C-alpha positions in Angstrom: 282.3 36.9 132.2 283.3 34.2 134.7 284.7 32.0 132.0 286.8 34.9 130.6 288.1 35.7 134.0 289.1 32.1 134.6 290.9 32.0 131.2 292.7 35.2 132.2 293.9 33.6 135.4 295.2 30.6 133.6 297.0 32.7 130.9 298.6 35.8 132.4 299.8 38.9 130.6 303.5 39.9 130.6 304.8 43.5 131.1 305.0 44.2 127.4 301.3 43.3 127.1 302.0 40.0 125.4 300.2 36.8 126.7 302.4 34.4 128.5 301.9 30.6 128.7 303.6 27.4 129.8 303.4 24.0 128.1 302.0 22.1 131.1 299.1 24.5 131.6 298.3 24.5 127.9 298.5 20.7 127.6 296.3 20.1 130.7 293.6 22.4 129.3 293.6 21.3 125.7 293.4 17.6 126.5 289.9 16.1 126.4 288.6 14.6 129.6 288.5 10.9 130.4 284.7 10.8 130.0 284.8 12.2 126.5 287.5 9.8 125.4 285.8 6.8 127.1 282.7 7.7 125.1 284.7 7.7 121.9 286.1 4.3 122.6 282.5 3.0 123.3 281.4 4.4 120.0 284.3 2.8 118.2 283.6 -0.5 119.9 280.0 -0.5 118.6 281.0 0.6 115.2 283.7 -2.1 115.0 281.2 -4.8 116.1 278.7 -3.9 113.4 281.5 -3.7 110.8 282.8 -7.1 111.8 279.4 -8.8 111.9 278.7 -7.4 108.4 282.2 -8.4 107.2 283.2 -4.8 106.3 286.9 -4.1 106.5 288.0 -0.7 107.8 291.3 0.7 109.1 292.5 3.7 111.0 293.2 6.8 108.8 294.4 10.4 109.2 294.7 11.6 112.8 293.4 8.3 114.2 296.2 6.4 112.4 298.7 8.9 113.9 297.2 8.4 117.3 297.6 4.6 117.0 301.3 5.0 116.4 302.2 7.9 118.6 299.8 7.5 121.6 298.5 3.9 121.2 295.1 5.4 121.3 293.1 8.6 120.4 295.3 11.7 120.2 294.6 13.3 123.6 293.1 16.5 122.1 291.4 15.0 119.1 287.6 15.3 118.8 286.7 12.8 116.1 287.8 9.4 114.8 288.9 8.8 111.2 288.8 5.5 109.4 288.8 4.4 105.7 286.8 1.7 103.9 287.7 0.4 100.5 285.2 1.2 97.8 284.4 -2.5 97.3 282.8 -2.4 100.7 280.8 0.8 100.3 277.5 -0.9 99.2 277.7 -3.1 102.3 278.4 -0.1 104.5 275.3 1.6 103.2 273.2 -1.5 103.8 274.2 -1.7 107.5 273.4 2.0 108.3 270.0 0.9 109.8 271.8 -1.5 112.0 274.2 1.2 113.2 271.4 3.6 113.8 269.6 0.9 115.9 272.5 1.2 118.3 272.5 5.0 118.3 275.3 5.5 115.8 273.5 7.7 113.3 274.5 8.9 109.8 274.6 12.6 109.2 272.5 13.9 106.3 274.0 15.6 103.2 277.5 14.1 103.5 280.0 14.5 100.6 280.0 11.7 98.1 282.6 9.3 99.3 282.3 10.3 103.0 280.0 8.9 105.7 279.9 10.8 109.0 278.4 8.9 111.9 277.5 10.6 115.2 276.4 9.8 118.7 274.8 12.1 121.2 273.1 11.6 124.6 269.8 11.5 122.7 270.8 8.7 120.3 272.5 6.5 122.9 273.1 7.5 126.5 275.0 4.3 127.2 277.7 5.4 124.7 277.4 9.1 125.4 276.1 9.8 129.0 277.3 13.4 128.9 276.2 16.3 126.7 278.7 15.6 123.9 278.8 15.2 120.2 280.9 12.3 119.0 281.7 11.7 115.3 283.4 9.0 113.2 284.4 10.0 109.7 284.4 7.1 107.3 286.3 7.9 104.1 285.8 5.7 101.1 289.1 4.7 99.5 289.3 4.3 95.7 292.1 2.4 94.0 294.1 4.2 91.2 297.6 4.4 89.9 299.8 7.4 90.8 303.4 7.7 89.6 303.3 4.0 88.5 302.1 2.8 92.0 298.7 1.3 92.9 297.3 3.4 95.7 294.3 4.0 97.7 293.1 7.6 97.6 290.0 9.5 98.7 287.0 8.9 96.6 285.6 12.3 97.7 286.8 15.0 95.3 287.1 17.6 98.0 289.6 15.6 100.0 291.5 14.4 96.9 292.1 18.1 96.0 292.7 19.3 99.6 295.0 16.4 100.5 296.4 15.4 97.1 299.4 13.6 98.6 297.5 11.8 101.4 297.2 8.5 99.5 298.4 5.1 100.6 300.3 2.7 98.4 298.5 -0.6 98.4 301.7 -2.5 98.9 302.2 -0.5 102.1 298.6 -0.8 103.3 298.4 -4.5 103.2 298.6 -6.7 105.2 296.9 -4.5 107.7 298.3 -4.5 111.2 296.6 -4.6 114.6 297.3 -1.6 116.7 296.6 -0.8 120.4 293.8 1.8 120.5 293.3 2.7 124.2 291.6 -0.3 125.8 290.7 -1.7 122.3 292.5 -2.8 119.2 292.0 -1.5 115.7 293.4 -2.4 112.3 295.7 0.1 110.6 298.1 0.6 107.8 300.7 -2.1 107.6 303.7 0.2 106.8 302.6 3.8 107.5 306.0 5.6 107.0 305.4 6.7 103.4 301.8 7.7 104.1 302.9 9.7 107.2 305.7 11.4 105.2 303.4 12.5 102.4 300.7 13.6 104.8 303.0 15.6 107.1 302.2 13.4 110.1 305.1 13.3 112.6 305.7 10.8 115.4 308.6 12.9 116.9 306.7 16.3 117.2 303.1 17.1 117.8 300.9 20.1 116.8 297.5 20.5 118.4 294.5 20.4 116.1 290.8 20.2 116.9 287.7 20.7 114.9 285.7 22.5 117.6 286.4 25.0 120.4 290.0 25.6 119.3 290.4 29.2 118.1 291.0 30.6 121.6 294.1 28.5 122.0 295.8 30.1 118.9 297.4 33.1 120.7 298.8 30.8 123.4 300.3 28.5 120.7 302.1 31.5 119.2 303.7 32.2 122.6 304.7 28.6 123.0 306.3 28.8 119.6 308.3 31.8 120.7 309.4 29.8 123.7 310.7 27.0 121.5 308.4 24.4 123.1 305.9 24.1 120.2 305.6 21.9 118.2 305.6 19.6 121.2 308.6 17.3 121.4 308.8 16.8 125.2 308.1 13.0 125.6 306.0 13.7 128.7 303.4 15.2 126.4 304.3 13.9 123.0 303.3 10.3 123.8 300.8 10.9 126.6 297.6 8.8 126.4 294.4 8.4 128.4 294.7 5.3 130.6 291.1 4.0 130.4 290.5 0.4 131.4 288.5 -1.9 129.2 285.7 -2.3 131.7 284.8 1.4 131.3 284.0 0.9 127.6 282.7 -2.6 127.8 279.1 -1.8 127.0 276.9 -4.7 125.7 278.3 -6.1 122.5 276.3 -5.8 119.3 274.4 -9.0 118.7 274.8 -11.3 115.7 272.7 -9.9 112.8 269.1 -11.3 113.2 268.9 -12.4 109.6 271.2 -15.4 110.3 268.9 -16.8 113.0 267.2 -20.0 111.8 269.1 -20.1 108.6 271.0 -23.1 107.3 274.7 -22.1 107.3 277.4 -23.9 105.3 281.1 -23.6 106.3 284.3 -24.3 104.4 288.0 -23.5 104.8 290.9 -22.7 102.5 293.5 -20.3 101.3 291.7 -19.3 98.0 294.8 -17.8 96.4 294.9 -17.1 92.7 291.1 -17.2 92.5 290.1 -19.5 89.6 287.1 -21.4 88.2 287.7 -24.3 90.5 287.1 -21.9 93.5 284.0 -20.6 91.8 282.5 -24.0 91.3 283.1 -25.3 94.8 281.8 -22.0 96.4 278.7 -22.2 94.1 277.9 -25.8 95.1 278.4 -25.1 98.8 276.2 -22.0 98.7 273.4 -24.0 97.0 273.4 -26.3 100.0 272.2 -23.7 102.5 271.1 -20.1 103.1 274.5 -18.7 103.8 278.2 -19.6 103.1 280.9 -18.9 105.7 284.6 -19.2 104.8 287.4 -19.7 107.2 290.2 -18.1 105.3 293.8 -19.1 106.1 295.6 -16.2 107.6 299.1 -15.2 106.3 300.6 -16.3 109.6 298.8 -19.7 109.5 300.1 -20.2 106.0 303.6 -19.3 107.0 303.4 -22.0 109.7 302.5 -24.5 107.0 305.4 -23.4 104.8 303.1 -21.7 102.3 303.1 -18.1 101.0 300.2 -16.7 99.0 300.5 -14.3 96.1 297.7 -12.2 97.6 297.6 -11.2 101.3 294.8 -12.3 103.6 293.0 -8.9 103.2 293.1 -9.1 99.4 292.0 -12.7 99.4 289.2 -11.8 101.7 288.1 -9.0 99.4 288.0 -11.3 96.4 285.9 -13.9 98.3 283.5 -11.3 99.5 283.2 -9.8 96.0 281.9 -13.3 94.9 278.2 -13.2 95.7 278.3 -16.9 96.8 280.2 -15.9 100.1 278.3 -14.3 103.0 281.0 -14.1 105.7 284.8 -14.5 105.9 286.8 -14.9 109.1 290.4 -15.9 109.7 291.6 -19.5 110.1 294.5 -19.3 112.5 294.9 -22.9 113.7 294.0 -26.5 112.5 292.1 -27.1 115.7 289.6 -24.2 115.6 287.0 -26.0 113.3 284.9 -27.6 116.0 284.8 -24.3 117.9 283.8 -22.4 114.8 281.0 -24.9 114.0 279.5 -24.3 117.5 280.1 -20.6 117.4 278.5 -20.0 114.1 275.7 -22.6 114.4 276.9 -24.4 111.3 274.6 -27.0 109.6 277.0 -28.3 106.9 280.8 -28.4 106.8 282.1 -28.9 103.3 285.6 -29.4 101.8 287.1 -30.7 98.6 287.4 -34.4 98.1 291.2 -34.3 98.6 290.3 -34.0 102.3 287.9 -37.0 102.2 287.8 -38.7 105.6 290.0 -36.3 107.4 287.2 -34.4 109.1 284.7 -37.2 109.8 285.0 -36.6 113.5 283.0 -33.4 113.0 279.9 -35.4 112.0 278.9 -35.3 115.7 278.5 -31.5 115.4 277.1 -31.1 111.9 276.8 -32.8 108.5 280.2 -33.2 106.8 280.4 -33.3 103.0 283.3 -33.7 100.5 282.9 -32.3 97.0 284.6 -33.3 93.8 287.0 -30.7 92.6 287.0 -29.2 89.1 289.3 -31.3 87.0 292.6 -29.9 85.5 292.7 -26.8 87.7 294.0 -26.0 91.1 296.1 -23.3 92.8 298.9 -25.9 93.3 298.9 -26.6 89.6 299.1 -22.9 88.8 302.0 -22.4 91.2 303.8 -25.5 89.9 303.5 -24.1 86.4 305.1 -20.9 87.6 307.9 -22.7 89.5 310.2 -22.6 86.5 310.0 -18.9 86.0 312.8 -16.7 87.2 312.6 -14.8 90.5 312.6 -11.5 88.6 309.6 -12.5 86.5 307.8 -13.9 89.6 308.3 -10.6 91.3 307.0 -8.8 88.3 304.0 -11.2 88.2 303.2 -10.5 91.8 303.2 -6.8 91.2 300.9 -7.3 88.2 298.5 -9.4 90.3 298.3 -6.7 93.0 297.8 -4.0 90.4 295.0 -6.0 88.8 293.2 -6.7 92.0 290.4 -4.4 91.1 289.8 -6.4 87.9 289.8 -9.6 89.9 287.3 -8.2 92.3 285.0 -7.1 89.5 285.3 -10.6 87.9 284.5 -12.2 91.2 281.5 -10.0 91.7 280.2 -10.9 88.3 279.6 -14.5 89.3 276.8 -15.9 91.4 273.9 -14.5 93.2 272.9 -14.8 96.8 269.6 -16.4 97.7 266.9 -14.1 99.0 
């Protein structure tokens, strides 16, 4: 009764017995508290750490993607987080569920095929969720397919494919992923979101309030706000509002490096690995046989641009191809020439290996680990392939690039068919 009385005070009744409302009062009550939002950022931080350490790429999706753009964080009234993982990472996602649950991020039972829902409560991890709350991250699996002649990423789950039939992302718009401000954190998101937002009905210049739980009692008030012409919300004061939560409030202890790497002999190499070919397979195979795990520092698109190079495949696509090859255990970006010594120390590298065309150029690293130079496969290199293509017209090169991106799934399957990790 007290709650009903309080709600009646906050939302009065006009003389014609119609409820009255004002936008500021409505907004202040529908917005989640700083404590709940801080808990969500803590959960995202733990989830991100586990994904990164297991080399699983994910990106903001649905309302979370909209929040990244419109609020630079979680939408103030949203009560879950949405991300997507490409299908090629699904097996690895399943494998790291025990690691997530060790940190109190638990998988719900009986999820739809193609959807993984992780939750945190005070019982599972009170450092993340000190209050009596229920936090949830929806991880949608994205499957590649062709729609209207375009290679796209769509929901793997049939329910969401049917319910949101237009909510797919063109792969050319998705990659390269962009880093977005996400409250006190950063998160990867869609490179060019405009087409995805347009098909999905997401707006950056007008907001509607949606919530999964405890929302129905706001509906009569929303109707009044509509009649007043202030809903959907366009007032910048509310449209772009965000929770100002400092990083120190979500900086719970980081997830430690997976224990399975402790005491193992780790081999490290670097490269661009564009137009994946048999020469790449051979050198990765030989390097992997030298140790228990193979790490690859993969040249970022920005680093390549600084060297005057441009890859056919983006960093994210090249990363997927490498990880599909069972010789590679971990991929991280190479952003500078100088980072190698730091990486060797950071990842506790035992052997640093490169092709023999780099012979002698990294001998100074011998003080940190063993340095080896391997003979390359004769008569094949990415440079040779690109030189052979140099005489082709720009139009045909563009067509070839489109074909390469369209056939990425085939390349991933071929890469996955070679090699086998040591156990």
